[in-house]
N, C-alpha and C positions, 0 to 999 in steps of 0.2 A: 652530365648536367642536370640541372633540376627540371621538374616538371613547370616550371612558372611560365616561361616562355612559350613553351610547346602548347599549351591549354590557355595561354593568354589570361591567365590569371590577376588579379589585383596585385601590385606591389606592396608587398608586407618587409617592412625594416628589419632586419636579423641583428638583434644586439651581439656584441663578443662578450657575452657575460658567463661565466662561469665560477661558481662559488666553493671553496671547500667546505663541506660540510661533515663532520667527524672522518675525515680522512677518506671521504669521496667527491671525485669530483666532479657538479652538477651543473651542466647547462642550462639556459633558461634565455633560448635566444627573442621571445616575444613577449617578457614582462612586460614591456611598455603598453600592452593591450588591459593588463590590468587597471589601468589610469581610466575610471569611467569617465571623466571630463577630459579625455585626449580627443582633440579637433583629429590628429591624424587616425585614431582609431575609426571614430564617425564616419570620414573618408572610407576607411578600409569597408564598413559592415556596408556603407551606401554601394561600393561597386560590388561586393558579394551579393547584395539583394539584387542588382540587375544580373549578375553572372548568371543565377539560382532561375530567374526568371526567363534569361534567354534558353537556357538549357531544358528546363521544362517546358518550353512550347514543343519539344521535340520527343517527347514523352508521348506517344497514341496509347489511347485507353484511358488517360489519366481522367478522363469527366464522367466516364463510364464508370471507373472502379469508387470515383466520389458519390457518385448518385446512389449506385448500388448501398455502400455503407450506409448513406443517407435513409434509403427505405428499409433498411435493415434495423437500423438503429429506432426509427419512427414507428416499429410496435409498440414503443413504450416500455413502461416498467412500474411495477406496485411493490411497495416496500413491506417489510414484516410489520405488524401492527405493535403499538405498544398502547396496553389497557389502562384504562383507569376506571373501575366501577363498571359502568355499561356504556363507556365512551371510549372509542379508539383513536390513536393519533398515526398516522400511517406518511408516507410522502407517494407521489402517483405523479408520471408524466405521461400524459396524452398525446396521442400521434400528432407531431407538428407542433409540438411546444418544445422549447429550448432548453428548458431545466424542469426538474422534477419537483411538483410543489408541494407543501406540507399541508396536509389535510386531518380534519377530526370529522367523526359522525358518533351518534350516538343509536346504539342500536335499533334498528327499524328507520331510523331517519335518515333525512339526505346530507349528504358528504359536503361539510364545507370546507372552505380555503381558508387556512390560518396565515400562511408566509408564500406569496408568489414572487419569487425573485425577479421575474419580467416584468410584475406588475411595479416593483418598487423603481426597477432600472432597467427600462424597454431597449438599452443598448446590447444588452446579454451579458455583461460585464462583472455582476453583482452575482455570489453565490452561497448558498445555504451551508455552512460549513458543520453545523452540529446544533441538536436542539434536544429539550428534557423539559416535560409536564411535571407541574408538582404531584405531591402524591395522592392530592384529591382531584386533578385533572382540570383544574379550576384556570392556574395561571401555567404559561409556557415562556421558559426560558430559550432563546435561539440567539445564532451568531450568524452574522455576516460577513463578508468579506468583496473588496471590489479589484477587479484588474486583474486578479492572479495573485495577489501579494499576500493572502492566506492570514492578512492581521486583522484577526475577528475582533468584531464589537458587537459586545452582548447587551440584549434587551430583552424586557420582560412584556408578554403582552396579555391581556386578560382573554380569556379564551372565549367567555361567554359574547362581550362584545367587539371583541376584535383589536382594543383599542390598547395602544402601549404606554404601559403604566411604570417602567422603568429603564435607565438606559438613555444612550448607548455607555456602555464602561470599555473604552479601550485595554490594550495590549493582554489582550485574551486569549490568543491564538493558543491552540493544543487544549482549554481547560474543560475540565467537564462541570457538570452542575451537580450537585448533592443537596437537596431539598432537605429540609426540616419540615415535621407535621406543619399542616395549616398555611402553608404557601407562605409565611413571613419572612423567611430568610434560607440562604443557602451556603454552601461552602463551595469556594470556586477556586481557581489560577490566575496568577495576574502575573505579569513581570513587573518588577519594577521600573518606575520612569529613568528615562537614559540620562537625566541629570543626577541618577544617584550611582551609577556604576561607572565604569571605567569606560574610555573612549574604544568604541570598536566592539562590544560587548551587550549594547542593547537588546540582543535576540535572546541573552540567557536570563540567570537570575530573576526565577519565577519563584513566587510565594505562595502560600495557601490562606486567602482569608475569608471570614465569615461578614455576610454581605444581608443588610435586614433592607427588605424591598422597598422601595419608595426612597432612601436615604441615599446622600451624597456618596459614593463610593470613596473617591480620594480624602473625604473630611471622617466618615463614619466607619468604615469597614475596619473589622478589629483582624490584625495581625496572630495567623494560628501556627503556621509552621513554615518552616524553611529557612530562618536565619541561622548562618553559618556552615550551612552546607556547600556542596559543589555546585557554582555557578550552571554547570550543565544538567544540573538534575530535574527531572520530570516528576510532577505528583497527580495521582489519581485521589479523588474522596468518594466515599459511598455512606449513606445513611440508611442503616435497617428499616422499613416499613412502619415500626412503631416509633421510630424516632428514638429508640435507646441508645443502639451502637452507630458508634463514627469509625469508619475503616480508613487508614490514609497511609495510600503506597509512596514511595518513592524510589525511583531509579535513576541511575548513574546515566545523564545521556538514553542511547538505544540499548544499553546492555541489558543481557538475557539474566537479569537477578532484579531484586527488587528489595529494601526495608520496609517492612510494614508493622503498622501500629493499630491498638485500637484503643478506643475509649467509652466505659458508660458514661450514657450523657445523663443517665438518671442519678449519677451519684457525683457529677461535675458538670460547672455552666459549659454551655456550648461556646460560649467567648474564651472559654481558657480550659477544655479539657486535658483530664490526667491521660495522657497519652502512655499506654503499657506497650512493651516491645513484644510483636508476636515472632519476628524475626528480624536480625540487623547484622550485616556481615557475613551472610548467609549465602553462598554461589547458587540460588536458587531463584525461581519466580514462584510467587504464593499469591493466591488472594482468598478470602474467607468471608462468607455469608453468614448471615443469622438467619437458620430455618424457623418456621413456625411453630416447631416441636420443640423449641427451646434450645436445640443443640448448635453448634457450629459447624459449617462445612468448608470443609480447607480444600482447597483445589490448588495442586503443588506439584512441581516436577522435581522437589527436593528427595533424591535417592531413587528417583524414576524418571529417565530422561523423557518417557514417550506420555507421560502425565498420571495421576490419580488423584483419588478423592478419599479424604480422611473426614472422620468425625470427633469432635470435641466437645466438652462441656466447657461453658461460657466462663467458669472459674479456673477452668485449666487449660485454655487454649492457647495461654501463653509458654506454656512445656508442651514444647514439640515432643519429647516423651511420651506424652497423653494421647497424642494423634493415633485414631482407630482407624485401619484403613477399610474404606466401604467399599469403592472400585480401585481395585489394585491394579498396576500398571500392566498394560497387555503388550506381548511379545513383539507384535509386529504392528498395530495401531496406534495412533495418536490420538489422543482424548481431546477434544476440542473445546466441549463446554457439556452444560448439563440443567435442567431444571427438574424442580420439585411439584409433583403434584399429589395432592393430598386432601381433594375437596371430599365432603359427606356423600358424594354418588359413588364412592369408592369403595370395594371391599377392603383394599389395604393399599396404603399411600406407594407411589413408584416413583423413583427416577428414570428421567429420560437421558439418556448421554448420546452424543454424536463425538463420530470419530471419523479420521482419515485413516484408509489402507492403502499405503502407496499410491496417493494424492487421491484418492476415491472415498465418498463418502459414505458411511454407516451411521444407522441408527438405533439404538436399542434400549430396552428396558426393562429395568431392576426392580425387584422390592427394595423399598426404599431401608427397610430395618437390616436387611440382610447383605445387601448386594447381588443377591442372587440374581443370573441373567432369567428373566422370563419369557421376551420375544424378542425379534426384531424387527424394525418397520420397513414394510416392503416402500421404497422409492418409485418415481418414475424412471429411470435410468441408472446409468454409470455417470455419476455429477458430482456436483457441490452442492453443501447443504449450510444455509448460512445461521445466522445466531439464533438460538432456541428462545423463545419469549413466553412468559405464563403470566397470568393474572397474580399481581401483588398479593391478593389477599387469599391465593389457592385456589384450587378447582381442579376439574380433570382435562382441561384444554391446553394444548401449548402450541404456539405458529411457530412458524420456521422458515426461511427462502429454499428454494431448490432452483440450481440451474446446472445444465450441458452443454455442450458444443452447437446442439441445434435447438437448446429448449430455452427462448427469453425467459427472465429472473421471475419464477411464478412463488405463490404464497401457500404452505401444506399448513392445514389444520389437523392435528395429531388428536385425537379422543382417547383417553386412558380407559375408557369404560371398555372397549374392545379393541383397544393397542390397535387402530387403524388410523390411516392419514388419508384426508381428503383433500382437494382443491378447495382453497378459500379464496384466491385471487391469481387472476391471471393478468399477462398484457395487455393492457385495454385493446391495443390495435392488432390486426392481422398482416402476416406479410406470407410471401410464399418464401420458405426455409430449403436452400438446395440439398438433394440428399448426401451426406457423407458418411464415410465409415471412418471410426477411430480407433486406433490399435495400441495396445500399450506393449511396447517392447523393450527389453532389457539389454545393455550392452555393458562392456567391461572398459573401466577408465584404465588411466595409466599404471596406477599401482593393483591392480586387479578388483578394486570396487567396482560393484554390480549397480548400476545407476539404469533407472526407467525413463521413457520417453515415450510421450505420446505422438502418434502419428496419422494426422488428418488428411484423408483424401476423397475424391469422388468416388462415391459407391458404387459406378461402374468403370472406375479405372484398372485396369488389369493389373496384377501385383507385378512389379521387377520390371517396369517401362520407366527408364529414368527421365524424369521431367523436373520443371523448374521447381525449386524449391525454398520455402523461406521458414528458418529456425530460429527459436527464440528460446530466451532464458532468462533467470535473474541471480539465483545463487547469493542470497546476503540475507542479512536481518530476520532471519526465522520467519522469512515471509513463503510460504508455498503455492506454486503455480498449479492449480488446482481446474478442473474443465470447467469452464463458463461459458456462456453465450457472446462471440466474438465475434461481431459485424467483418472486422476485417478479415479475420482467418475464413470466413465464409466466403467472401467475396473472391478471396486470391482462391481459393479450393473451386469456385465456381467457374473461374475462370481459365481451369486446368492445373491449378498448379497441386502443391502438395506443401503441408504447413505442419511442423512439428514444433513443442515444447519438450524442453529437458529438465527434469527434475534434478538439480544440480546441487551438491553439497554447499553448504552456505545456506539453502532453506530449509524447512521444517516439515518438511514431505516424512522424514523419518525419526522424526523429534530431535531434541536438544543436542543430541550427539554429533547427528547428521548437520546441523546447525554450526557447531564448533569446528568440525573437521573441515569446514570452510571458510573460518574467521582467522583475524590475526596473522601469526607465522604460516596458517595453512592455507593460505588463499588462493595460491597455484592450483591446489585441488580442484577450485571449481574451473578455473579454463582449461585445465586438462580434461576434466568432465564434460567441459562445452565441446572442445575440440574433439574429442572421440565420439560424442554425438554425431557431430558432422561427420567423422570418417565412416561410422557405421548407416547413416544414411547413402553414404556413396556404397559403402562395402555390400548392402542389403539390396543396392537396385535402385533406390528411391531417386536419386539425382546424381550428378555429378558435379565435381567441381566448377565446370563452367556453368551449371545452372543453379549454383548453390547461392542465397543471400541470407543475412544473418539480422537479425533486428535484436535492439535491446534499449531499455530506457532509465536513467537513474543508474542504481548499481548495476542495472543490467545493460547501461552505457558503457560503464567501465568495462564489462564483460566483453563486448563486443570491441571494445578498442583495445583489449589485450589480446585478444582472437588475432584483431587483423595487423599488428605488428607482430606477434609471436608464431603466426603462420600464415602469411597474406597469401599465398598459393592456392589455398584451401578455399577460399572463399571467391565469385565472381561479383559480391556486391554488397556492403554493410551499411546500415541505417542504425544510427548512433543519436540517442534522443536524450537530452537534457543531461549529460554523463558526467561522470567525474575520471579527469584523463592524467590531472598534475597531482599525484600523490605527493608530492614532495609540500606543497602549499596547499593543497586543499581545505586544512584547518583554519586558513586565514580568512575565508569567504563562507556567505550564507550559514548554515547551520552545521559546518563541518565538526567543528570542536564535539558534538554532542555524539560523532561518530568515531571515537577515537577509538572507543570499547570493541567496535568491529573491525577496525583496518590497523590501527596503530597510530602510535605519532612521530612526527618527523623530529621534534625535539629530544627523544631518544635513541639514541647511538644504535641499538640493536633492532628497534623498530622503525628508524629510517634504512636498512638496509634489507628489511622486507619489503617494504614501499616501493626501494628503488629496483626490489628485481623483476617488478611489473609494470610501475608506471608507464602507461602507453606513452604519455607525452615524452618520455627520456628514452622511449627503445625506437621512437623513428630512425632510419636509417637512409641517408641519401641515396639514390642510386637505386631503390628498391621497387620492383614491380607490384604496387599496389594495386587493390581492387579500387570501383568504384565505390567511393564514401559521400554519404550525403548525412551531415551534422543536422538535428533539428532541435532549435533551442527557444527558450520562450521569455522575453526579455525581463518579463516582473518576477521570476523565477527567484523566492528568496529562500530558497530551500540550497539548489545547487547553480551556484554562479553561472552563465551561460560563455564567462571568459575561458573554463576549461576548452569548451568546443571551439571558441574563436583561435587560441593557441594552437590546437590541436589541426585545427584546417589548415591556418599559414603554413605549419610543419610540415604536414603532409603535400600541400602544393607545391611546395620547394624540392621535398623529397623524391617524390614517386615519379617512378620514369615507366609506368605501365600503360599512360596515354588515355588511362582511364580519369574520369571526372572525380574532384574531391570538390563536395558543394556543401554551402551553408542556408540553411533555412531558416531565418530569423523572424519570430512572430511577437508580435507587441500586444501590450493589454491581456497577458493571460500569463499562468504562472503554473507551476509544477502541479497541480492537483487540477482541478473538477473544470470542467469548460463546457461551452453551449455546446449544442448537440450539430450545428449546422460548421463550427469551428473544428468539430473530430472530425468529422465529414471530408472536409478540405484536407487536413494533416492526413487523414489514412488514404485519398484519394493520391495527394504528393509520394506519400511514402511507397505506396503498394505501387505506383506506375514507374518509380523509380527502379523500385527491386526489379518489376517487370521488364524494363528496359536493358539492365545488363545482366539477366539472366534467360531471356529468350522467351519470356511466356507472352502468347501473343492475345492480347485481351481484343474482343470482338464485342 
């Protein structure tokens, strides 16, 4: 018997729908839920919302956990500054603020607010997606979206007056802005209008344009690049500080490779740049910047999966054979970024490099001419360094963010004169952070690969005493899970639990080879790594299967979805957020087609077999004792359609024989990305309380 009647789940009609796909018999009993206009789906969602509310009322400690997360979040944050002369631009969120605001400050002067999402929209549903000051710091391009849809509208404001002088320009999602000197024009990316593309493809078809400030975008923008390329291509433009060089990168969806072009704008019109190929059709990620010393600096993983920096002369940078290694690949550390410091105060110019070694950050100082290591920068702890920021005109200073599990993000200022880093800005508020201990452990996956995991527990917790544990991971898209201030993790550990983060294949913790070992036909490695992380926590005495919850979002939602169907007895509870779960039809929704390069396509018979081998929705077996499951989705999510969770929730409710609940939390007016602090705390309170309820964690 299915669990539907035992738990009183809302009735969900099951279709007798099976298709033959390249010889595979593929069932899809809940396809009717894909109809966004379906009254039947709306009724089912209302009933699921009522069920969730009724069940949530029985989770003790929910309000305590939500309030604790809110307190920990309310410490606020200050972002790394971008400098234009003596003016800095940075984001800042004060205690009690729902969103960070964009600020500017002239050295020694007062802090002025340029963009405050709450002043624009007191409902808290508007988010600041991106911003970029012009090269002189007089104008600022910024992008806002509403209700979580991430459909950025681009505007330009005058920094001195605060008045909007251009925009809004729509269809600018995921567009960067590359200013030309004098603030008169910039390159940016914009999608073609929906009327110009096939039905269902309006989220694709980007182009690069040149926009002159103050002119109508639809009438006057000049098409620069993108015609004839794949509809899923993403573009990134940058212009050197002196305005001479345009660099233009093109990537197929989220592929770990790019085509790269450059144009000398002193020798060709910016409205029709003569683009030369740096690399095209090459299986590598490469970027180039023009140094102030006349050299081109090449950051690439070509022949170096962990990254390297090479130099070349401008006239020969398009010939890869001319590249000369400055910072060669490290055998263990992954190169993340660099800054060039060459001010007159220095005896010799230096290169500042940031790395991660097994997910922990390092910063090193090198001679700019030879690449020789000069020193290492002392960091506050074992944590994560954010992007390095230098003055565009040069100098002896650089700024970078730092955080770890107990340190709210702060900004450090590096001084190349003595190779020291000192605090430049800290979170504006204060909060009592619980004392925790973080241990990095190594375990073996199914195929013998060594995988690392960070285990966080209370500082006074005796080792080897099993307790409720929450394990998370991601394992995809070249994304690393590195130590960061995490209010949800701290609240869980403070309540007596153990929190663990597994650094699975598919991420970039060990470089591009690590990423590729968890994508396409190798995706099962990610799930094996995660299952072995859970087994290691149990074997090492941290927890038991009856006390173990797993949590993941987006690609991490796919991860925990696969985990719960592949070995349901290993987990007591699963929190699955904004997940991909129907891997046969994922390309039909949201931004799915941009992920073909990560997962594969169901339109290819070989790749379909990969997807079917683990697609969670297609591996639900009636009569199985599944763990307690909570799906959390966001109805304005334009990246991962909530229908994945709807179909999987109905399937598990029908199939599970454990008596443990399968629940759906659907939140409106928010999407896949940024959200207000209060909404973050409420979501964390619900998910942590659910995990506590079904792992036995007592929240007092």
